[in-house]
C-alpha positions in Angstrom: 35.1 -65.5 -26.3 37.1 -63.4 -24.0 34.2 -60.7 -24.0 31.8 -63.3 -22.4 33.8 -62.7 -19.6 32.9 -58.6 -19.5 29.2 -59.2 -20.5 28.2 -61.9 -17.9 30.5 -59.8 -14.9 28.0 -59.5 -12.2 25.2 -56.4 -13.0 27.7 -54.2 -14.9 27.1 -51.2 -13.5 29.8 -48.2 -12.4 31.9 -50.5 -10.1 31.9 -53.5 -12.3 33.5 -51.6 -14.9 35.5 -50.0 -12.4 37.2 -53.7 -11.5 37.2 -55.1 -15.2 39.0 -51.5 -16.2 41.5 -52.5 -13.6 42.0 -55.9 -14.2 41.9 -56.3 -18.6 41.4 -52.1 -19.2 38.6 -51.4 -20.8 40.2 -51.5 -25.0 40.3 -55.3 -24.0 37.9 -58.3 -25.2 36.5 -58.0 -21.8 36.2 -54.1 -21.9 34.4 -54.6 -24.7 31.6 -56.9 -23.4 30.9 -55.2 -20.0 30.9 -51.7 -22.0 28.4 -53.2 -25.0 26.4 -55.0 -21.3 26.7 -51.8 -19.6 25.2 -49.2 -22.9 22.4 -51.7 -23.3 21.5 -51.9 -20.5 21.4 -48.2 -20.1 19.4 -47.4 -23.0 16.9 -50.3 -22.7 16.6 -51.8 -19.1 15.4 -48.5 -18.2 12.1 -48.6 -20.4 11.9 -52.9 -19.8 12.1 -52.6 -16.0 9.4 -49.6 -15.9 7.2 -52.3 -18.7 7.9 -55.4 -16.4 7.3 -53.8 -12.5 4.0 -52.3 -13.7 2.9 -55.4 -15.7 3.4 -57.5 -13.3 2.2 -55.3 -10.6 -0.7 -54.6 -12.6 -1.7 -58.7 -12.8 -1.2 -59.3 -9.1 1.6 -62.5 -10.3 4.2 -61.1 -7.3 3.7 -58.9 -4.3 4.4 -55.5 -4.3 7.3 -55.6 -2.0 9.3 -58.4 -4.1 8.8 -55.9 -7.1 10.2 -53.0 -5.3 13.3 -55.1 -4.2 13.7 -56.4 -8.0 13.9 -52.8 -8.9 17.1 -52.0 -7.1 19.0 -54.5 -9.2 20.7 -51.9 -11.6 21.5 -48.7 -12.1 19.9 -45.6 -10.0 18.4 -44.6 -13.5 16.5 -48.3 -14.0 15.4 -47.8 -10.6 13.9 -44.7 -10.7 11.8 -45.8 -13.7 10.6 -49.0 -12.3 9.7 -47.4 -8.8 8.0 -44.8 -10.8 6.0 -47.3 -12.7 5.4 -49.5 -9.8 4.0 -46.7 -7.9 1.6 -45.7 -10.2 0.1 -49.1 -10.1 0.2 -48.8 -6.1 0.6 -45.7 -4.8 -0.8 -46.8 -1.6 2.8 -48.5 -0.9 5.1 -45.6 -2.7 6.7 -45.1 0.6 7.7 -48.7 0.8 8.7 -49.1 -2.6 10.9 -46.3 -2.4 12.5 -47.6 0.6 13.0 -51.2 -0.9 14.3 -50.2 -3.9 16.7 -48.2 -2.2 17.8 -50.9 0.0 17.8 -53.1 -2.9 20.1 -50.5 -4.5 22.5 -50.2 -2.1 22.7 -54.5 -1.4 23.3 -55.1 -4.8 26.0 -52.8 -5.3 27.7 -53.7 -1.9 27.5 -57.3 -2.4 28.1 -57.3 -5.9 31.3 -55.3 -5.8 33.2 -57.6 -3.2 31.8 -60.8 -4.9 33.5 -59.4 -8.2 36.7 -58.4 -5.6 36.8 -61.7 -4.1 35.3 -64.2 -5.8 
């Protein structure tokens, strides 16, 4: 139903919550959907990001730089958990991993906000 609109709206982080709250209010079905994804992502996303990043880096499936960029999608706590796990697996690339994850996080927030507003 209408909850799916909120649940599938962008990555359901703080700027996206504000857009849904402004357009529909958080007490609406759309607001319930976005809040559900926000809470689940905050609670479980941190663990999932950390586990997947370290797993993929240790079995050499993806380049650590690509994984660092993937760490930037989500909240700051998700990024911190993901980059922390990734730098433990590849300590020689610590500075590069942190820089790429931070840049990815900034770009994701900025482009996601404008995409949500205008598309």
